[in-house]
mmCIF file of the N, C-alpha and C atoms, coordinates in Angstrom:
data_MODEL
# 
_entry.id   MODEL 
# 
loop_
_atom_site.group_PDB 
_atom_site.id 
_atom_site.type_symbol 
_atom_site.label_atom_id 
_atom_site.label_alt_id 
_atom_site.label_comp_id 
_atom_site.label_asym_id 
_atom_site.label_entity_id 
_atom_site.label_seq_id 
_atom_site.pdbx_PDB_ins_code 
_atom_site.Cartn_x 
_atom_site.Cartn_y 
_atom_site.Cartn_z 
_atom_site.occupancy 
_atom_site.B_iso_or_equiv 
_atom_site.pdbx_formal_charge 
_atom_site.auth_seq_id 
_atom_site.auth_comp_id 
_atom_site.auth_asym_id 
_atom_site.auth_atom_id 
_atom_site.pdbx_PDB_model_num 
ATOM 1   N N  . MET A 1 1  ? 0.767  -1.371 0.144  1.00 0.00 ? 1  MET A N  1 
ATOM 2   C CA . MET A 1 1  ? -0.121 -0.038 0.081  1.00 0.00 ? 1  MET A CA 1 
ATOM 3   C C  . MET A 1 1  ? 0.969  1.268  0.046  1.00 0.00 ? 1  MET A C  1 
ATOM 4   N N  . THR A 1 2  ? 0.761  1.989  -0.878 1.00 0.00 ? 2  THR A N  1 
ATOM 5   C CA . THR A 1 2  ? 1.759  3.280  -1.111 1.00 0.00 ? 2  THR A CA 1 
ATOM 6   C C  . THR A 1 2  ? 0.851  4.368  -1.314 1.00 0.00 ? 2  THR A C  1 
ATOM 7   N N  . SER A 1 3  ? -0.498 4.446  -0.754 1.00 0.00 ? 3  SER A N  1 
ATOM 8   C CA . SER A 1 3  ? -1.213 5.645  -1.102 1.00 0.00 ? 3  SER A CA 1 
ATOM 9   C C  . SER A 1 3  ? -1.045 6.512  0.383  1.00 0.00 ? 3  SER A C  1 
ATOM 10  N N  . LYS A 1 4  ? -1.279 7.505  0.452  1.00 0.00 ? 4  LYS A N  1 
ATOM 11  C CA . LYS A 1 4  ? -1.327 8.426  1.345  1.00 0.00 ? 4  LYS A CA 1 
ATOM 12  C C  . LYS A 1 4  ? -1.760 8.157  2.730  1.00 0.00 ? 4  LYS A C  1 
ATOM 13  N N  . ASN A 1 5  ? -2.830 7.394  2.608  1.00 0.00 ? 5  ASN A N  1 
ATOM 14  C CA . ASN A 1 5  ? -3.601 6.711  3.632  1.00 0.00 ? 5  ASN A CA 1 
ATOM 15  C C  . ASN A 1 5  ? -2.688 6.025  4.535  1.00 0.00 ? 5  ASN A C  1 
ATOM 16  N N  . GLU A 1 6  ? -1.719 5.387  3.920  1.00 0.00 ? 6  GLU A N  1 
ATOM 17  C CA . GLU A 1 6  ? -0.761 4.660  4.730  1.00 0.00 ? 6  GLU A CA 1 
ATOM 18  C C  . GLU A 1 6  ? -0.056 5.648  5.904  1.00 0.00 ? 6  GLU A C  1 
ATOM 19  N N  . LEU A 1 7  ? 0.295  6.307  5.297  1.00 0.00 ? 7  LEU A N  1 
ATOM 20  C CA . LEU A 1 7  ? 1.181  7.510  6.346  1.00 0.00 ? 7  LEU A CA 1 
ATOM 21  C C  . LEU A 1 7  ? -0.028 7.870  7.483  1.00 0.00 ? 7  LEU A C  1 
ATOM 22  N N  . LEU A 1 8  ? -1.191 8.348  6.849  1.00 0.00 ? 8  LEU A N  1 
ATOM 23  C CA . LEU A 1 8  ? -2.313 8.924  7.679  1.00 0.00 ? 8  LEU A CA 1 
ATOM 24  C C  . LEU A 1 8  ? -2.689 7.536  8.653  1.00 0.00 ? 8  LEU A C  1 
ATOM 25  N N  . GLN A 1 9  ? -2.815 6.628  8.182  1.00 0.00 ? 9  GLN A N  1 
ATOM 26  C CA . GLN A 1 9  ? -3.114 5.394  9.354  1.00 0.00 ? 9  GLN A CA 1 
ATOM 27  C C  . GLN A 1 9  ? -1.755 5.379  10.363 1.00 0.00 ? 9  GLN A C  1 
ATOM 28  N N  . ASN A 1 10 ? -0.707 5.513  9.946  1.00 0.00 ? 10 ASN A N  1 
ATOM 29  C CA . ASN A 1 10 ? 0.291  5.612  11.193 1.00 0.00 ? 10 ASN A CA 1 
ATOM 30  C C  . ASN A 1 10 ? 0.802  6.748  11.636 1.00 0.00 ? 10 ASN A C  1 
ATOM 31  N N  . ILE A 1 11 ? -0.263 7.997  11.690 1.00 0.00 ? 11 ILE A N  1 
ATOM 32  C CA . ILE A 1 11 ? 0.246  9.316  12.100 1.00 0.00 ? 11 ILE A CA 1 
ATOM 33  C C  . ILE A 1 11 ? 0.739  9.189  13.451 1.00 0.00 ? 11 ILE A C  1 
ATOM 34  N N  . GLU A 1 12 ? 0.043  8.277  14.276 1.00 0.00 ? 12 GLU A N  1 
ATOM 35  C CA . GLU A 1 12 ? 0.250  8.514  15.903 1.00 0.00 ? 12 GLU A CA 1 
ATOM 36  C C  . GLU A 1 12 ? 1.953  7.773  15.856 1.00 0.00 ? 12 GLU A C  1 
ATOM 37  N N  . LYS A 1 13 ? 2.449  7.344  15.324 1.00 0.00 ? 13 LYS A N  1 
ATOM 38  C CA . LYS A 1 13 ? 3.985  6.882  15.283 1.00 0.00 ? 13 LYS A CA 1 
ATOM 39  C C  . LYS A 1 13 ? 4.768  8.134  14.846 1.00 0.00 ? 13 LYS A C  1 
ATOM 40  N N  . LEU A 1 14 ? 4.388  9.063  14.322 1.00 0.00 ? 14 LEU A N  1 
ATOM 41  C CA . LEU A 1 14 ? 5.244  10.146 13.973 1.00 0.00 ? 14 LEU A CA 1 
ATOM 42  C C  . LEU A 1 14 ? 6.112  10.616 14.942 1.00 0.00 ? 14 LEU A C  1 
ATOM 43  N N  . HIS A 1 15 ? 7.552  10.726 14.638 1.00 0.00 ? 15 HIS A N  1 
ATOM 44  C CA . HIS A 1 15 ? 8.633  11.194 15.562 1.00 0.00 ? 15 HIS A CA 1 
ATOM 45  C C  . HIS A 1 15 ? 9.747  11.601 15.060 1.00 0.00 ? 15 HIS A C  1 
ATOM 46  N N  . THR A 1 16 ? 10.575 12.062 15.885 1.00 0.00 ? 16 THR A N  1 
ATOM 47  C CA . THR A 1 16 ? 11.755 12.699 15.384 1.00 0.00 ? 16 THR A CA 1 
ATOM 48  C C  . THR A 1 16 ? 12.938 12.322 16.637 1.00 0.00 ? 16 THR A C  1 
ATOM 49  N N  . THR A 1 17 ? 14.269 12.736 16.311 1.00 0.00 ? 17 THR A N  1 
ATOM 50  C CA . THR A 1 17 ? 15.054 12.612 17.523 1.00 0.00 ? 17 THR A CA 1 
ATOM 51  C C  . THR A 1 17 ? 14.975 14.281 18.114 1.00 0.00 ? 17 THR A C  1 
ATOM 52  N N  . PRO A 1 18 ? 15.707 14.318 19.128 1.00 0.00 ? 18 PRO A N  1 
ATOM 53  C CA . PRO A 1 18 ? 15.906 15.520 19.801 1.00 0.00 ? 18 PRO A CA 1 
ATOM 54  C C  . PRO A 1 18 ? 16.675 16.520 18.809 1.00 0.00 ? 18 PRO A C  1 
ATOM 55  N N  . MET A 1 19 ? 17.659 15.963 17.919 1.00 0.00 ? 19 MET A N  1 
ATOM 56  C CA . MET A 1 19 ? 18.366 16.902 17.068 1.00 0.00 ? 19 MET A CA 1 
ATOM 57  C C  . MET A 1 19 ? 17.711 17.037 15.992 1.00 0.00 ? 19 MET A C  1 
ATOM 58  N N  . GLY A 1 20 ? 16.672 16.139 15.642 1.00 0.00 ? 20 GLY A N  1 
ATOM 59  C CA . GLY A 1 20 ? 15.944 16.383 14.192 1.00 0.00 ? 20 GLY A CA 1 
ATOM 60  C C  . GLY A 1 20 ? 14.656 17.392 14.687 1.00 0.00 ? 20 GLY A C  1 
ATOM 61  N N  . ALA A 1 21 ? 14.234 17.393 15.956 1.00 0.00 ? 21 ALA A N  1 
ATOM 62  C CA . ALA A 1 21 ? 13.409 18.607 16.223 1.00 0.00 ? 21 ALA A CA 1 
ATOM 63  C C  . ALA A 1 21 ? 14.124 19.970 16.262 1.00 0.00 ? 21 ALA A C  1 
ATOM 64  N N  . GLU A 1 22 ? 15.110 20.115 16.632 1.00 0.00 ? 22 GLU A N  1 
ATOM 65  C CA . GLU A 1 22 ? 15.941 21.351 16.741 1.00 0.00 ? 22 GLU A CA 1 
ATOM 66  C C  . GLU A 1 22 ? 15.997 21.676 15.179 1.00 0.00 ? 22 GLU A C  1 
ATOM 67  N N  . ARG A 1 23 ? 16.344 20.654 14.486 1.00 0.00 ? 23 ARG A N  1 
ATOM 68  C CA . ARG A 1 23 ? 16.744 20.954 12.999 1.00 0.00 ? 23 ARG A CA 1 
ATOM 69  C C  . ARG A 1 23 ? 15.557 21.462 12.308 1.00 0.00 ? 23 ARG A C  1 
ATOM 70  N N  . ILE A 1 24 ? 14.359 20.884 12.422 1.00 0.00 ? 24 ILE A N  1 
ATOM 71  C CA . ILE A 1 24 ? 12.982 21.280 11.919 1.00 0.00 ? 24 ILE A CA 1 
ATOM 72  C C  . ILE A 1 24 ? 12.519 22.420 12.052 1.00 0.00 ? 24 ILE A C  1 
ATOM 73  N N  . ALA A 1 25 ? 12.909 22.921 13.579 1.00 0.00 ? 25 ALA A N  1 
ATOM 74  C CA . ALA A 1 25 ? 12.440 24.198 14.087 1.00 0.00 ? 25 ALA A CA 1 
ATOM 75  C C  . ALA A 1 25 ? 13.114 25.275 13.364 1.00 0.00 ? 25 ALA A C  1 
ATOM 76  N N  . LYS A 1 26 ? 14.467 25.083 13.312 1.00 0.00 ? 26 LYS A N  1 
ATOM 77  C CA . LYS A 1 26 ? 15.142 25.970 12.907 1.00 0.00 ? 26 LYS A CA 1 
ATOM 78  C C  . LYS A 1 26 ? 15.051 26.165 11.307 1.00 0.00 ? 26 LYS A C  1 
ATOM 79  N N  . ASN A 1 27 ? 14.860 25.094 10.477 1.00 0.00 ? 27 ASN A N  1 
ATOM 80  C CA . ASN A 1 27 ? 14.325 25.063 8.973  1.00 0.00 ? 27 ASN A CA 1 
ATOM 81  C C  . ASN A 1 27 ? 13.194 25.827 8.579  1.00 0.00 ? 27 ASN A C  1 
ATOM 82  N N  . LEU A 1 28 ? 12.280 25.510 9.509  1.00 0.00 ? 28 LEU A N  1 
ATOM 83  C CA . LEU A 1 28 ? 11.166 26.144 9.210  1.00 0.00 ? 28 LEU A CA 1 
ATOM 84  C C  . LEU A 1 28 ? 10.675 27.455 9.899  1.00 0.00 ? 28 LEU A C  1 
ATOM 85  N N  . GLY A 1 29 ? 12.009 27.797 10.661 1.00 0.00 ? 29 GLY A N  1 
ATOM 86  C CA . GLY A 1 29 ? 11.747 29.191 11.448 1.00 0.00 ? 29 GLY A CA 1 
ATOM 87  C C  . GLY A 1 29 ? 10.417 29.208 12.284 1.00 0.00 ? 29 GLY A C  1 
ATOM 88  N N  . LEU A 1 30 ? 10.443 28.038 13.293 1.00 0.00 ? 30 LEU A N  1 
ATOM 89  C CA . LEU A 1 30 ? 9.547  28.261 14.143 1.00 0.00 ? 30 LEU A CA 1 
ATOM 90  C C  . LEU A 1 30 ? 9.956  28.533 15.235 1.00 0.00 ? 30 LEU A C  1 
ATOM 91  N N  . GLY A 1 31 ? 9.362  29.475 15.851 1.00 0.00 ? 31 GLY A N  1 
ATOM 92  C CA . GLY A 1 31 ? 9.478  30.139 17.131 1.00 0.00 ? 31 GLY A CA 1 
ATOM 93  C C  . GLY A 1 31 ? 9.023  29.406 18.498 1.00 0.00 ? 31 GLY A C  1 
ATOM 94  N N  . ALA A 1 32 ? 9.333  29.700 19.665 1.00 0.00 ? 32 ALA A N  1 
ATOM 95  C CA . ALA A 1 32 ? 8.955  29.012 20.723 1.00 0.00 ? 32 ALA A CA 1 
ATOM 96  C C  . ALA A 1 32 ? 7.580  28.910 21.106 1.00 0.00 ? 32 ALA A C  1 
ATOM 97  N N  . GLN A 1 33 ? 6.829  29.787 19.987 1.00 0.00 ? 33 GLN A N  1 
ATOM 98  C CA . GLN A 1 33 ? 5.430  29.820 20.345 1.00 0.00 ? 33 GLN A CA 1 
ATOM 99  C C  . GLN A 1 33 ? 4.730  28.702 19.522 1.00 0.00 ? 33 GLN A C  1 
ATOM 100 N N  . ALA A 1 34 ? 5.598  27.938 18.646 1.00 0.00 ? 34 ALA A N  1 
ATOM 101 C CA . ALA A 1 34 ? 4.961  26.902 17.665 1.00 0.00 ? 34 ALA A CA 1 
ATOM 102 C C  . ALA A 1 34 ? 5.021  25.560 18.472 1.00 0.00 ? 34 ALA A C  1 
ATOM 103 N N  . GLY A 1 35 ? 5.759  25.566 19.725 1.00 0.00 ? 35 GLY A N  1 
ATOM 104 C CA . GLY A 1 35 ? 5.791  24.378 20.485 1.00 0.00 ? 35 GLY A CA 1 
ATOM 105 C C  . GLY A 1 35 ? 6.528  23.123 19.944 1.00 0.00 ? 35 GLY A C  1 
ATOM 106 N N  . ASP A 1 36 ? 6.075  21.958 20.117 1.00 0.00 ? 36 ASP A N  1 
ATOM 107 C CA . ASP A 1 36 ? 6.649  20.713 19.598 1.00 0.00 ? 36 ASP A CA 1 
ATOM 108 C C  . ASP A 1 36 ? 6.535  20.586 18.049 1.00 0.00 ? 36 ASP A C  1 
ATOM 109 N N  . PRO A 1 37 ? 7.745  20.419 17.429 1.00 0.00 ? 37 PRO A N  1 
ATOM 110 C CA . PRO A 1 37 ? 7.834  20.380 16.082 1.00 0.00 ? 37 PRO A CA 1 
ATOM 111 C C  . PRO A 1 37 ? 7.202  19.125 15.294 1.00 0.00 ? 37 PRO A C  1 
ATOM 112 N N  . VAL A 1 38 ? 7.000  18.147 16.132 1.00 0.00 ? 38 VAL A N  1 
ATOM 113 C CA . VAL A 1 38 ? 6.405  17.213 15.757 1.00 0.00 ? 38 VAL A CA 1 
ATOM 114 C C  . VAL A 1 38 ? 4.750  17.237 15.560 1.00 0.00 ? 38 VAL A C  1 
ATOM 115 N N  . LEU A 1 39 ? 4.398  17.920 16.516 1.00 0.00 ? 39 LEU A N  1 
ATOM 116 C CA . LEU A 1 39 ? 2.984  18.360 16.427 1.00 0.00 ? 39 LEU A CA 1 
ATOM 117 C C  . LEU A 1 39 ? 2.612  19.346 15.626 1.00 0.00 ? 39 LEU A C  1 
ATOM 118 N N  . TRP A 1 40 ? 3.711  20.055 15.245 1.00 0.00 ? 40 TRP A N  1 
ATOM 119 C CA . TRP A 1 40 ? 3.434  21.147 14.234 1.00 0.00 ? 40 TRP A CA 1 
ATOM 120 C C  . TRP A 1 40 ? 3.237  20.472 12.813 1.00 0.00 ? 40 TRP A C  1 
ATOM 121 N N  . CYS A 1 41 ? 4.231  19.488 12.639 1.00 0.00 ? 41 CYS A N  1 
ATOM 122 C CA . CYS A 1 41 ? 4.306  18.690 11.370 1.00 0.00 ? 41 CYS A CA 1 
ATOM 123 C C  . CYS A 1 41 ? 3.086  17.903 11.163 1.00 0.00 ? 41 CYS A C  1 
ATOM 124 N N  . ARG A 1 42 ? 2.626  17.027 12.348 1.00 0.00 ? 42 ARG A N  1 
ATOM 125 C CA . ARG A 1 42 ? 1.599  16.260 12.146 1.00 0.00 ? 42 ARG A CA 1 
ATOM 126 C C  . ARG A 1 42 ? 0.094  16.905 12.040 1.00 0.00 ? 42 ARG A C  1 
ATOM 127 N N  . LYS A 1 43 ? -0.031 18.204 12.628 1.00 0.00 ? 43 LYS A N  1 
ATOM 128 C CA . LYS A 1 43 ? -1.137 18.903 12.238 1.00 0.00 ? 43 LYS A CA 1 
ATOM 129 C C  . LYS A 1 43 ? -1.016 19.239 10.651 1.00 0.00 ? 43 LYS A C  1 
ATOM 130 N N  . ARG A 1 44 ? 0.019  19.563 10.208 1.00 0.00 ? 44 ARG A N  1 
ATOM 131 C CA . ARG A 1 44 ? -0.111 20.005 8.642  1.00 0.00 ? 44 ARG A CA 1 
ATOM 132 C C  . ARG A 1 44 ? -0.419 18.640 7.934  1.00 0.00 ? 44 ARG A C  1 
ATOM 133 N N  . ILE A 1 45 ? 0.148  17.395 8.180  1.00 0.00 ? 45 ILE A N  1 
ATOM 134 C CA . ILE A 1 45 ? 0.158  16.250 7.458  1.00 0.00 ? 45 ILE A CA 1 
ATOM 135 C C  . ILE A 1 45 ? -1.406 15.759 7.686  1.00 0.00 ? 45 ILE A C  1 
ATOM 136 N N  . GLU A 1 46 ? -2.057 16.040 8.732  1.00 0.00 ? 46 GLU A N  1 
ATOM 137 C CA . GLU A 1 46 ? -3.431 15.537 8.731  1.00 0.00 ? 46 GLU A CA 1 
ATOM 138 C C  . GLU A 1 46 ? -4.424 16.507 7.969  1.00 0.00 ? 46 GLU A C  1 
ATOM 139 N N  . SER A 1 47 ? -3.923 17.764 7.452  1.00 0.00 ? 47 SER A N  1 
ATOM 140 C CA . SER A 1 47 ? -4.680 18.335 6.880  1.00 0.00 ? 47 SER A CA 1 
ATOM 141 C C  . SER A 1 47 ? -5.277 17.828 5.484  1.00 0.00 ? 47 SER A C  1 
ATOM 142 N N  . PRO A 1 48 ? -6.451 18.122 5.318  1.00 0.00 ? 48 PRO A N  1 
ATOM 143 C CA . PRO A 1 48 ? -6.922 17.782 3.652  1.00 0.00 ? 48 PRO A CA 1 
ATOM 144 C C  . PRO A 1 48 ? -6.138 18.419 2.501  1.00 0.00 ? 48 PRO A C  1 
ATOM 145 N N  . GLN A 1 49 ? -5.482 19.697 3.006  1.00 0.00 ? 49 GLN A N  1 
ATOM 146 C CA . GLN A 1 49 ? -5.031 20.530 1.899  1.00 0.00 ? 49 GLN A CA 1 
ATOM 147 C C  . GLN A 1 49 ? -3.394 19.825 1.526  1.00 0.00 ? 49 GLN A C  1 
ATOM 148 N N  . CYS A 1 50 ? -2.940 19.001 2.502  1.00 0.00 ? 50 CYS A N  1 
ATOM 149 C CA . CYS A 1 50 ? -1.715 18.400 2.353  1.00 0.00 ? 50 CYS A CA 1 
ATOM 150 C C  . CYS A 1 50 ? -1.402 17.444 1.223  1.00 0.00 ? 50 CYS A C  1 
ATOM 151 N N  . ASP A 1 51 ? -0.420 17.608 0.275  1.00 0.00 ? 51 ASP A N  1 
ATOM 152 C CA . ASP A 1 51 ? -0.114 16.929 -0.732 1.00 0.00 ? 51 ASP A CA 1 
ATOM 153 C C  . ASP A 1 51 ? 0.843  15.708 -0.417 1.00 0.00 ? 51 ASP A C  1 
ATOM 154 N N  . ILE A 1 52 ? 0.541  14.655 -0.304 1.00 0.00 ? 52 ILE A N  1 
ATOM 155 C CA . ILE A 1 52 ? 1.428  13.446 0.161  1.00 0.00 ? 52 ILE A CA 1 
ATOM 156 C C  . ILE A 1 52 ? 1.634  12.649 -0.916 1.00 0.00 ? 52 ILE A C  1 
ATOM 157 N N  . SER A 1 53 ? 3.284  12.349 -1.082 1.00 0.00 ? 53 SER A N  1 
ATOM 158 C CA . SER A 1 53 ? 3.450  11.419 -1.981 1.00 0.00 ? 53 SER A CA 1 
ATOM 159 C C  . SER A 1 53 ? 4.678  10.532 -1.607 1.00 0.00 ? 53 SER A C  1 
ATOM 160 N N  . ARG A 1 54 ? 4.886  9.331  -2.088 1.00 0.00 ? 54 ARG A N  1 
ATOM 161 C CA . ARG A 1 54 ? 5.808  8.852  -1.717 1.00 0.00 ? 54 ARG A CA 1 
ATOM 162 C C  . ARG A 1 54 ? 7.127  8.455  -2.766 1.00 0.00 ? 54 ARG A C  1 
ATOM 163 N N  . LYS A 1 55 ? 8.432  8.695  -2.713 1.00 0.00 ? 55 LYS A N  1 
ATOM 164 C CA . LYS A 1 55 ? 9.028  8.128  -3.501 1.00 0.00 ? 55 LYS A CA 1 
ATOM 165 C C  . LYS A 1 55 ? 10.377 7.343  -2.731 1.00 0.00 ? 55 LYS A C  1 
ATOM 166 N N  . GLY A 1 56 ? 10.464 6.160  -2.987 1.00 0.00 ? 56 GLY A N  1 
ATOM 167 C CA . GLY A 1 56 ? 11.586 5.039  -2.474 1.00 0.00 ? 56 GLY A CA 1 
ATOM 168 C C  . GLY A 1 56 ? 11.107 4.924  -1.107 1.00 0.00 ? 56 GLY A C  1 
ATOM 169 N N  . LYS A 1 57 ? 11.996 5.277  -0.118 1.00 0.00 ? 57 LYS A N  1 
ATOM 170 C CA . LYS A 1 57 ? 11.699 4.828  1.419  1.00 0.00 ? 57 LYS A CA 1 
ATOM 171 C C  . LYS A 1 57 ? 11.092 6.202  2.225  1.00 0.00 ? 57 LYS A C  1 
ATOM 172 N N  . ASN A 1 58 ? 10.964 7.506  1.484  1.00 0.00 ? 58 ASN A N  1 
ATOM 173 C CA . ASN A 1 58 ? 10.160 8.495  2.129  1.00 0.00 ? 58 ASN A CA 1 
ATOM 174 C C  . ASN A 1 58 ? 9.278  9.022  1.659  1.00 0.00 ? 58 ASN A C  1 
ATOM 175 N N  . TRP A 1 59 ? 8.559  9.399  2.491  1.00 0.00 ? 59 TRP A N  1 
ATOM 176 C CA . TRP A 1 59 ? 7.066  10.313 2.411  1.00 0.00 ? 59 TRP A CA 1 
ATOM 177 C C  . TRP A 1 59 ? 7.425  11.856 2.267  1.00 0.00 ? 59 TRP A C  1 
ATOM 178 N N  . TYR A 1 60 ? 6.780  12.704 1.194  1.00 0.00 ? 60 TYR A N  1 
ATOM 179 C CA . TYR A 1 60 ? 7.095  13.856 0.936  1.00 0.00 ? 60 TYR A CA 1 
ATOM 180 C C  . TYR A 1 60 ? 5.977  14.522 1.031  1.00 0.00 ? 60 TYR A C  1 
ATOM 181 N N  . CYS A 1 61 ? 5.638  15.487 1.977  1.00 0.00 ? 61 CYS A N  1 
ATOM 182 C CA . CYS A 1 61 ? 4.374  16.150 2.495  1.00 0.00 ? 61 CYS A CA 1 
ATOM 183 C C  . CYS A 1 61 ? 4.553  17.454 2.202  1.00 0.00 ? 61 CYS A C  1 
ATOM 184 N N  . LEU A 1 62 ? 3.656  18.167 1.262  1.00 0.00 ? 62 LEU A N  1 
ATOM 185 C CA . LEU A 1 62 ? 3.689  19.666 0.917  1.00 0.00 ? 62 LEU A CA 1 
ATOM 186 C C  . LEU A 1 62 ? 2.652  20.263 1.269  1.00 0.00 ? 62 LEU A C  1 
ATOM 187 N N  . ILE A 1 63 ? 2.593  21.124 2.014  1.00 0.00 ? 63 ILE A N  1 
ATOM 188 C CA . ILE A 1 63 ? 1.349  22.086 2.547  1.00 0.00 ? 63 ILE A CA 1 
ATOM 189 C C  . ILE A 1 63 ? 2.298  23.318 3.455  1.00 0.00 ? 63 ILE A C  1 
ATOM 190 N N  . ASP A 1 64 ? 1.549  24.538 3.018  1.00 0.00 ? 64 ASP A N  1 
ATOM 191 C CA . ASP A 1 64 ? 1.618  25.905 3.716  1.00 0.00 ? 64 ASP A CA 1 
ATOM 192 C C  . ASP A 1 64 ? 3.137  26.418 3.660  1.00 0.00 ? 64 ASP A C  1 
ATOM 193 N N  . GLY A 1 65 ? 3.623  26.051 2.425  1.00 0.00 ? 65 GLY A N  1 
ATOM 194 C CA . GLY A 1 65 ? 5.173  26.431 1.930  1.00 0.00 ? 65 GLY A CA 1 
ATOM 195 C C  . GLY A 1 65 ? 6.193  25.810 2.503  1.00 0.00 ? 65 GLY A C  1 
ATOM 196 N N  . ALA A 1 66 ? 5.784  24.369 3.048  1.00 0.00 ? 66 ALA A N  1 
ATOM 197 C CA . ALA A 1 66 ? 6.688  23.593 3.475  1.00 0.00 ? 66 ALA A CA 1 
ATOM 198 C C  . ALA A 1 66 ? 6.963  22.123 3.151  1.00 0.00 ? 66 ALA A C  1 
ATOM 199 N N  . ARG A 1 67 ? 7.961  21.570 3.249  1.00 0.00 ? 67 ARG A N  1 
ATOM 200 C CA . ARG A 1 67 ? 8.127  20.228 2.728  1.00 0.00 ? 67 ARG A CA 1 
ATOM 201 C C  . ARG A 1 67 ? 8.644  19.334 3.728  1.00 0.00 ? 67 ARG A C  1 
ATOM 202 N N  . ILE A 1 68 ? 7.995  18.644 4.175  1.00 0.00 ? 68 ILE A N  1 
ATOM 203 C CA . ILE A 1 68 ? 8.185  17.544 5.373  1.00 0.00 ? 68 ILE A CA 1 
ATOM 204 C C  . ILE A 1 68 ? 8.530  16.296 4.939  1.00 0.00 ? 68 ILE A C  1 
ATOM 205 N N  . THR A 1 69 ? 9.860  15.934 5.218  1.00 0.00 ? 69 THR A N  1 
ATOM 206 C CA . THR A 1 69 ? 10.250 14.373 4.613  1.00 0.00 ? 69 THR A CA 1 
ATOM 207 C C  . THR A 1 69 ? 10.207 13.574 5.802  1.00 0.00 ? 69 THR A C  1 
ATOM 208 N N  . VAL A 1 70 ? 9.184  12.254 5.584  1.00 0.00 ? 70 VAL A N  1 
ATOM 209 C CA . VAL A 1 70 ? 9.155  11.278 6.752  1.00 0.00 ? 70 VAL A CA 1 
ATOM 210 C C  . VAL A 1 70 ? 9.830  10.037 6.248  1.00 0.00 ? 70 VAL A C  1 
ATOM 211 N N  . ASN A 1 71 ? 10.586 9.208  7.078  1.00 0.00 ? 71 ASN A N  1 
ATOM 212 C CA . ASN A 1 71 ? 10.698 7.967  6.365  1.00 0.00 ? 71 ASN A CA 1 
ATOM 213 C C  . ASN A 1 71 ? 9.429  6.835  6.401  1.00 0.00 ? 71 ASN A C  1 
ATOM 214 N N  . ALA A 1 72 ? 9.307  6.341  5.345  1.00 0.00 ? 72 ALA A N  1 
ATOM 215 C CA . ALA A 1 72 ? 8.240  5.726  5.214  1.00 0.00 ? 72 ALA A CA 1 
ATOM 216 C C  . ALA A 1 72 ? 8.130  4.163  6.184  1.00 0.00 ? 72 ALA A C  1 
ATOM 217 N N  . TYR A 1 73 ? 9.394  3.724  6.508  1.00 0.00 ? 73 TYR A N  1 
ATOM 218 C CA . TYR A 1 73 ? 9.364  2.612  7.510  1.00 0.00 ? 73 TYR A CA 1 
ATOM 219 C C  . TYR A 1 73 ? 9.439  2.921  8.880  1.00 0.00 ? 73 TYR A C  1 
ATOM 220 N N  . SER A 1 74 ? 10.032 4.042  9.397  1.00 0.00 ? 74 SER A N  1 
ATOM 221 C CA . SER A 1 74 ? 10.077 4.161  10.845 1.00 0.00 ? 74 SER A CA 1 
ATOM 222 C C  . SER A 1 74 ? 9.167  5.637  11.183 1.00 0.00 ? 74 SER A C  1 
ATOM 223 N N  . CYS A 1 75 ? 8.536  6.141  10.360 1.00 0.00 ? 75 CYS A N  1 
ATOM 224 C CA . CYS A 1 75 ? 7.667  7.228  10.537 1.00 0.00 ? 75 CYS A CA 1 
ATOM 225 C C  . CYS A 1 75 ? 8.418  8.345  11.371 1.00 0.00 ? 75 CYS A C  1 
ATOM 226 N N  . THR A 1 76 ? 9.651  8.439  11.091 1.00 0.00 ? 76 THR A N  1 
ATOM 227 C CA . THR A 1 76 ? 10.574 9.147  11.522 1.00 0.00 ? 76 THR A CA 1 
ATOM 228 C C  . THR A 1 76 ? 10.693 10.602 10.790 1.00 0.00 ? 76 THR A C  1 
ATOM 229 N N  . ILE A 1 77 ? 10.304 11.529 11.509 1.00 0.00 ? 77 ILE A N  1 
ATOM 230 C CA . ILE A 1 77 ? 10.401 12.950 10.523 1.00 0.00 ? 77 ILE A CA 1 
ATOM 231 C C  . ILE A 1 77 ? 11.989 13.233 10.322 1.00 0.00 ? 77 ILE A C  1 
ATOM 232 N N  . ILE A 1 78 ? 12.298 13.227 9.097  1.00 0.00 ? 78 ILE A N  1 
ATOM 233 C CA . ILE A 1 78 ? 13.916 13.585 8.596  1.00 0.00 ? 78 ILE A CA 1 
ATOM 234 C C  . ILE A 1 78 ? 14.383 14.827 8.748  1.00 0.00 ? 78 ILE A C  1 
ATOM 235 N N  . THR A 1 79 ? 13.558 15.532 8.007  1.00 0.00 ? 79 THR A N  1 
ATOM 236 C CA . THR A 1 79 ? 13.510 17.268 8.031  1.00 0.00 ? 79 THR A CA 1 
ATOM 237 C C  . THR A 1 79 ? 12.554 17.670 7.404  1.00 0.00 ? 79 THR A C  1 
ATOM 238 N N  . ALA A 1 80 ? 12.557 18.955 7.663  1.00 0.00 ? 80 ALA A N  1 
ATOM 239 C CA . ALA A 1 80 ? 11.383 19.800 6.955  1.00 0.00 ? 80 ALA A CA 1 
ATOM 240 C C  . ALA A 1 80 ? 12.134 20.942 6.437  1.00 0.00 ? 80 ALA A C  1 
ATOM 241 N N  . HIS A 1 81 ? 11.532 21.976 5.268  1.00 0.00 ? 81 HIS A N  1 
ATOM 242 C CA . HIS A 1 81 ? 12.318 22.932 4.664  1.00 0.00 ? 81 HIS A CA 1 
ATOM 243 C C  . HIS A 1 81 ? 11.246 23.821 4.310  1.00 0.00 ? 81 HIS A C  1 
ATOM 244 N N  . ARG A 1 82 ? 11.360 24.999 4.246  1.00 0.00 ? 82 ARG A N  1 
ATOM 245 C CA . ARG A 1 82 ? 10.378 26.136 3.714  1.00 0.00 ? 82 ARG A CA 1 
ATOM 246 C C  . ARG A 1 82 ? 10.753 25.772 2.290  1.00 0.00 ? 82 ARG A C  1 
ATOM 247 N N  . ILE A 1 83 ? 9.757  25.867 1.307  1.00 0.00 ? 83 ILE A N  1 
ATOM 248 C CA . ILE A 1 83 ? 9.887  25.896 -0.229 1.00 0.00 ? 83 ILE A CA 1 
ATOM 249 C C  . ILE A 1 83 ? 9.586  27.190 -0.940 1.00 0.00 ? 83 ILE A C  1 
# 
C-alpha cells in the first residue's frame, strides 16, 4: 500500500530525534510559540490540503510552503524545509 492513507493510518507513530526537532524548528523558522515541531508537522500532514507522495523510502508532504520528509518505514520526520 503506497497511498497517502498509509502515512495517515500511522500518524500516531510520527516522531523525530531531539536533534531532528531542533533542525526542523530551525529550518521552518518556528519560534518558541510553535511548541513541539512533531505536533506542528502532524497537524499539517493531517490537513486535507496536504499533498502527500512517496518516493522510495520517504514520504514527502507539501503544505503551507513547507516540505516535510518522513521515513516510510520508521515514521521518523527526517527534515522539513520552507519551499
